[in-house]
Every structure is written in structure tokens, then in C-alpha cells.
PLY file of the C-alpha trace (Angstrom):
ply
format ascii 1.0
element vertex 339
property float x
property float y
property float z
element edge 338
property int vertex1
property int vertex2
end_header
104.81 102.61 123.23
106.61 100.35 120.99
107.39 100.23 117.16
108.49 97.74 114.65
111.15 97.79 112.14
112.69 95.35 109.32
114.73 92.67 110.79
118.26 93.84 111.65
117.14 97.67 111.72
116.03 97.74 115.47
119.33 99.13 116.64
119.26 101.88 114.00
115.75 102.57 115.09
116.43 102.85 118.71
119.13 105.29 117.84
116.67 107.37 115.95
114.16 107.39 118.79
116.81 108.30 121.44
117.93 111.20 119.28
114.35 112.93 119.56
113.72 114.90 122.96
111.09 113.28 124.96
111.68 109.69 123.50
113.66 107.32 125.49
114.43 103.50 124.33
113.53 101.17 127.14
114.07 97.65 125.55
114.65 95.93 122.29
113.32 92.24 120.88
112.49 90.29 117.95
109.06 88.67 117.54
110.30 86.17 114.50
109.11 88.48 111.92
109.98 92.08 112.95
112.48 93.88 115.29
110.85 95.56 118.26
111.59 98.81 120.25
109.81 99.68 123.47
110.16 103.25 124.14
108.53 105.90 126.55
107.13 109.26 125.00
106.50 112.28 126.84
103.26 114.07 125.54
105.00 116.88 123.83
107.01 113.95 121.90
104.05 112.15 120.45
104.01 114.27 117.28
107.19 113.25 116.38
106.43 109.22 116.32
104.96 109.17 113.16
107.80 111.11 111.57
110.04 108.21 112.41
111.95 107.01 108.97
113.02 103.73 110.12
109.96 102.28 111.98
107.53 100.38 110.06
104.68 100.82 112.44
103.93 102.44 116.06
101.76 101.11 118.71
100.54 102.50 121.72
101.14 99.98 124.54
98.02 98.57 126.75
100.14 96.22 128.70
102.78 93.64 129.10
103.39 90.50 130.95
105.64 87.47 131.46
104.88 83.90 130.60
106.59 82.85 133.83
103.75 84.47 135.75
101.31 81.93 134.37
101.82 80.49 130.94
98.25 80.04 130.08
96.33 82.08 127.24
93.57 83.17 129.70
96.03 84.30 132.40
98.21 86.28 129.76
95.22 88.02 128.31
93.97 88.93 131.87
97.13 90.35 133.00
97.78 92.63 129.70
93.95 93.62 128.98
93.24 95.86 132.16
90.32 98.10 131.66
91.84 100.78 133.74
94.72 100.98 131.21
92.57 101.18 127.92
91.07 104.59 128.08
94.45 106.10 128.79
95.82 104.18 125.85
93.12 105.28 123.36
93.50 108.85 124.59
97.20 108.49 123.49
96.57 106.84 120.33
93.96 109.53 119.47
96.72 112.36 119.51
98.65 110.12 116.82
95.76 108.76 114.70
91.96 108.79 114.56
90.21 106.91 117.25
87.44 104.75 116.42
83.74 105.60 117.65
81.95 103.72 120.16
80.94 101.00 117.70
84.29 100.48 116.52
85.34 97.13 114.71
88.64 95.37 116.17
90.70 92.70 115.30
93.44 90.97 117.27
96.94 90.03 115.81
99.09 87.62 118.01
102.78 86.44 117.49
104.61 84.22 119.87
108.15 82.72 119.69
107.22 79.27 120.63
104.02 77.29 120.69
105.01 74.38 123.29
102.83 75.86 126.02
99.70 76.85 123.98
98.81 77.64 120.37
98.82 81.14 119.13
95.12 81.06 118.12
94.48 80.25 121.74
95.71 83.37 122.87
94.13 85.26 120.11
90.81 83.71 121.13
91.30 84.48 124.89
92.36 87.97 124.11
89.29 88.65 122.06
87.25 87.30 124.84
88.88 89.95 127.36
88.25 92.80 124.84
84.70 91.81 124.40
84.01 91.71 128.01
85.35 95.10 128.54
83.98 96.91 125.24
80.62 95.15 124.50
79.84 97.72 121.58
82.84 96.72 119.89
82.67 93.98 117.25
85.35 91.74 115.64
85.87 92.19 111.79
88.73 92.07 109.25
89.68 94.41 107.93
88.94 96.53 111.19
88.99 100.16 112.23
91.43 99.02 115.26
94.14 96.42 115.34
95.29 95.11 118.65
98.71 93.40 118.73
99.93 91.07 121.05
103.63 89.79 120.54
106.57 88.06 122.26
109.24 90.42 121.70
111.95 88.50 123.88
111.54 84.65 125.14
108.91 84.84 127.83
107.95 88.57 127.77
104.93 89.70 125.66
103.51 93.36 125.00
100.41 94.46 123.50
99.31 97.50 121.82
96.87 99.54 119.74
98.49 99.86 116.17
98.53 103.62 115.84
99.90 103.89 112.06
99.15 102.28 108.75
100.87 101.69 105.37
101.48 105.23 104.78
104.03 105.33 107.64
106.32 102.48 106.33
105.95 103.38 102.69
106.68 107.12 103.37
103.47 108.17 101.58
104.37 105.91 98.63
106.46 106.52 95.46
104.75 108.23 92.47
106.06 105.49 90.22
106.86 101.99 91.18
109.76 99.74 89.83
110.16 95.95 90.34
112.68 95.36 92.97
112.10 98.98 94.38
113.93 99.42 97.94
111.76 99.54 101.07
111.73 103.31 102.18
112.34 102.33 105.66
115.53 100.43 104.49
116.84 103.17 102.64
116.13 105.84 105.28
118.47 103.38 107.56
121.21 103.52 105.02
120.82 107.35 104.84
121.11 107.48 108.50
124.21 105.36 108.48
125.93 108.01 106.19
126.24 110.24 109.01
125.29 113.97 109.19
124.71 115.57 105.87
127.72 117.27 104.37
127.02 118.19 100.63
126.27 115.71 98.04
124.97 112.20 98.57
125.61 110.18 95.56
123.61 106.93 94.56
125.27 105.54 91.39
122.69 102.59 90.95
119.64 104.75 91.78
116.90 102.54 90.54
113.59 103.88 91.81
115.27 106.76 93.65
114.34 105.70 97.07
117.62 106.45 98.49
117.78 109.79 96.93
114.31 110.94 98.20
115.46 109.71 101.88
118.74 111.70 101.25
116.76 114.72 100.48
114.46 114.28 103.34
117.57 114.18 105.73
119.10 117.17 104.28
121.49 115.86 101.91
122.07 117.35 98.33
120.74 113.99 96.40
122.56 113.20 93.30
122.26 109.77 91.25
122.63 107.93 88.14
121.89 104.68 86.56
122.98 102.66 83.39
119.26 102.01 82.71
117.26 104.78 81.04
113.87 103.83 82.27
115.40 103.69 86.08
116.63 107.38 85.28
113.17 108.24 84.12
111.46 106.78 87.32
113.96 108.32 89.44
113.28 111.63 88.03
109.59 111.14 88.79
109.90 109.83 92.40
113.05 112.04 93.51
112.39 115.40 91.63
114.79 117.39 93.90
117.76 115.14 92.88
120.33 115.78 90.09
119.99 112.46 87.74
122.15 111.50 84.95
122.25 108.34 82.91
125.57 106.60 83.42
127.96 103.71 84.31
128.67 103.27 87.88
131.95 102.03 86.78
132.67 105.53 85.26
131.36 108.31 87.15
131.41 111.62 85.49
132.33 113.39 88.94
135.77 114.82 90.21
137.69 113.28 92.80
136.53 113.74 96.47
133.30 115.86 95.12
130.63 114.04 97.11
130.08 113.68 101.00
128.69 110.01 100.94
127.78 107.08 98.44
124.89 105.13 99.54
123.46 102.43 97.28
121.72 99.11 96.83
123.79 97.34 94.77
122.38 94.97 91.65
123.27 91.46 92.65
121.13 89.54 90.22
117.96 88.86 91.79
116.05 91.45 90.18
118.76 93.21 88.20
122.07 91.91 87.22
125.50 93.49 85.93
127.30 93.69 82.76
130.31 91.12 82.95
132.00 89.46 85.79
130.38 90.15 89.14
133.71 90.59 91.07
135.13 92.86 88.45
132.13 94.94 88.07
132.21 95.33 92.16
135.79 96.27 91.91
135.45 99.09 89.60
132.36 100.38 91.29
133.86 100.27 94.64
137.04 102.15 93.25
134.96 104.79 91.56
133.03 105.43 94.87
136.24 105.72 96.84
137.53 108.18 94.35
134.60 110.60 94.48
133.97 110.58 98.17
135.60 112.99 100.06
138.33 112.02 102.90
135.97 111.43 106.16
132.89 110.65 104.07
131.01 107.24 104.03
130.12 104.53 101.53
127.09 102.80 102.79
125.99 99.71 100.47
123.57 97.03 100.83
124.69 93.68 99.29
124.67 90.17 100.42
128.36 89.79 100.20
131.11 92.38 99.53
134.77 90.42 99.45
137.50 92.19 101.31
139.97 91.56 98.53
137.54 93.94 96.20
137.53 97.00 98.60
140.08 99.72 97.96
142.72 100.52 100.52
141.38 103.93 101.02
137.95 102.59 102.35
138.00 101.23 105.72
135.02 99.05 106.92
133.32 100.51 110.09
130.17 98.72 110.35
128.16 95.74 109.14
124.55 95.20 109.76
122.84 91.95 108.83
119.29 92.62 107.74
116.25 90.67 106.19
114.38 91.90 103.35
110.99 89.58 102.38
112.77 86.76 103.95
116.02 87.34 102.07
119.14 87.67 104.07
121.63 90.59 102.96
123.84 93.14 104.71
124.30 96.86 105.21
128.03 97.52 104.69
129.49 100.96 105.99
133.05 101.82 104.95
134.65 105.01 106.01
136.74 107.07 103.44
140.07 107.24 105.01
0 1
1 2
2 3
3 4
4 5
5 6
6 7
7 8
8 9
9 10
10 11
11 12
12 13
13 14
14 15
15 16
16 17
17 18
18 19
19 20
20 21
21 22
22 23
23 24
24 25
25 26
26 27
27 28
28 29
29 30
30 31
31 32
32 33
33 34
34 35
35 36
36 37
37 38
38 39
39 40
40 41
41 42
42 43
43 44
44 45
45 46
46 47
47 48
48 49
49 50
50 51
51 52
52 53
53 54
54 55
55 56
56 57
57 58
58 59
59 60
60 61
61 62
62 63
63 64
64 65
65 66
66 67
67 68
68 69
69 70
70 71
71 72
72 73
73 74
74 75
75 76
76 77
77 78
78 79
79 80
80 81
81 82
82 83
83 84
84 85
85 86
86 87
87 88
88 89
89 90
90 91
91 92
92 93
93 94
94 95
95 96
96 97
97 98
98 99
99 100
100 101
101 102
102 103
103 104
104 105
105 106
106 107
107 108
108 109
109 110
110 111
111 112
112 113
113 114
114 115
115 116
116 117
117 118
118 119
119 120
120 121
121 122
122 123
123 124
124 125
125 126
126 127
127 128
128 129
129 130
130 131
131 132
132 133
133 134
134 135
135 136
136 137
137 138
138 139
139 140
140 141
141 142
142 143
143 144
144 145
145 146
146 147
147 148
148 149
149 150
150 151
151 152
152 153
153 154
154 155
155 156
156 157
157 158
158 159
159 160
160 161
161 162
162 163
163 164
164 165
165 166
166 167
167 168
168 169
169 170
170 171
171 172
172 173
173 174
174 175
175 176
176 177
177 178
178 179
179 180
180 181
181 182
182 183
183 184
184 185
185 186
186 187
187 188
188 189
189 190
190 191
191 192
192 193
193 194
194 195
195 196
196 197
197 198
198 199
199 200
200 201
201 202
202 203
203 204
204 205
205 206
206 207
207 208
208 209
209 210
210 211
211 212
212 213
213 214
214 215
215 216
216 217
217 218
218 219
219 220
220 221
221 222
222 223
223 224
224 225
225 226
226 227
227 228
228 229
229 230
230 231
231 232
232 233
233 234
234 235
235 236
236 237
237 238
238 239
239 240
240 241
241 242
242 243
243 244
244 245
245 246
246 247
247 248
248 249
249 250
250 251
251 252
252 253
253 254
254 255
255 256
256 257
257 258
258 259
259 260
260 261
261 262
262 263
263 264
264 265
265 266
266 267
267 268
268 269
269 270
270 271
271 272
272 273
273 274
274 275
275 276
276 277
277 278
278 279
279 280
280 281
281 282
282 283
283 284
284 285
285 286
286 287
287 288
288 289
289 290
290 291
291 292
292 293
293 294
294 295
295 296
296 297
297 298
298 299
299 300
300 301
301 302
302 303
303 304
304 305
305 306
306 307
307 308
308 309
309 310
310 311
311 312
312 313
313 314
314 315
315 316
316 317
317 318
318 319
319 320
320 321
321 322
322 323
323 324
324 325
325 326
326 327
327 328
328 329
329 330
330 331
331 332
332 333
333 334
334 335
335 336
336 337
337 338
């Protein structure tokens, strides 16, 4: 099997997979749009794969090959699509998602890292031919009941699989109310994961749409949030009904010292929402408040393009830095330990 994640989250998805009994990570890669994690799943563990919080999609593998074994589309398609494997792959998929009927529709999606040897569309055409020879009752359509992905996840390494999930997985069944610039649920889940094991209250002082708080609640934290925007507070109360929400300024948190287990937040950096006053001064004040309210040994996890070291309080020590990409925009997850 393999799963995709937002660029930069592959190692965190691998850690999530390895934490589940019966799931074993085998390889990682990047197909130019998504991180990929290849893994084995014992039958008893299949029910867990659609519960992964950091994965965007999960696929049941049908085969893999190397360009070095013959770098021509028809050869690659023939080596990956082997009829003796397809029935078993469809059976595995049926335990995760509905398997289409005999008269199913399908489409082939191909991603390659380079097109010097052949064009991506040529591999897609040859793969569709291989499917048609093996499954004469299937027909090509878009959209289709069944998606077959072929992707080059490392230079010269290709894997193919049936997509077993849909948009509901990556959106975590969706938010009750949307807000422009809302964080992807899988990114929020990765940030909550980096906060460590749940220990009391997790605070998001710039809670926006409440996505981080909803993920914190799912992970076992006691979610608490605030936002200076009354509309954001209203939306968060809808999207994260189990969280305690207040209207307030992140520079002046109405909480006692060391009263929360972690702070996790997607900071406003002017792309969708700005801040009041000078950005550096705002950030210095917010980091100081986060350090004050976070208990010793807790963590502060932030999503921001840049956090200058000079603005970080001495009571916060950086323990991790994860470059990521959201809708083509480069940013970073920063992890600080409260010392």
C-alpha cells in the first residue's frame, strides 16, 4: 500500500503509520506534488488506514517497477499491471472502500519526475491499454468509479495503485462552516502530532476556523482557543464545539502562567490575514505570551514562513523545523520546547 501527504509531511505520516500495530513503513518519496509513504498492512490493520490523520489519500498497490528495467511506456505498464495481482488488490480495496461492479468505470492518473525518455501522456495511454486488455468490461470515464494512479516516487522508481479514499479523508469529513484561508486538516493534524502526547490544555491563540482545535480534541487534548476577530470566534464555536473559545488578543492572553500543556497555531503572516502594528513586535509579544502560559516541558508548534531567532524568548528552545508546502506556497512548521 501507499499513502500521500502534503509536501514536507511524509516523515510525519511515516511516524503515524509506524505507531499503528500491523502497519510497517517500507519507503518514502516525492512525486513532484505530494510526499509518498509506501507501507505494508496486515489484514487486521486495514481498518486503521482510513483513520490516519496526516494522510491525504491511501492506495492499494497493484505493482511497482524501475525505469532501469526498460524505460519505455509499454514495458513499464506491462511490468506493473499483472492480472494475477489485480484480484487480490481489488479484494483488499473492498475492505477499505466500496469496490465497483463488473461494469466499472476507471481512469488512469500518471505522475513522473522527468519526461526525457517519454511523455507522461504516453505512459497513461499504455497503462490504459493494459487495463483494457485485462478488464474488457471496464470503460474509461472522467470522473470514474475507480482511479488507478501510477507515480514515480523516487528517480527511476514507479508504483501504481487503486485509490481507496476520497475527499472526505483529507478534509476529515469537512468543516461545518468554511472561512477563507482555513488550514488544511491534515496540516493541523501534523502540527498537533508534533505537540506530543496529550497533557491537558492545548491552546490556539489565533484559532481562525478552529481546525487545529478540532484536531486537538480528536487527539485527546482539552482544546482552548481565542482570536481577536469576533467572526473567527463565531466560526470556531461551530467547527470545534468541544473547545473553550474566547475573543481576545494573542499578545495579552487571559491565562495564568504555565497553565497549558502546549500552544499550536497557524500565525497570520499577511497572506490572508494581517496583524496590528509592526510584524516583528507583534510576533515578539505573541511568543512571549505563549512561553509564559506553556508549562515547562510543553511545546509550542507554529506554522509561519519565518520566525527570527532574535524574537524567540530564552525560555523557548527550537527542537524541530519542518519545511512544508501549502498550495504551492513554501512555509515551515516550527517546534519549540518550553524549558
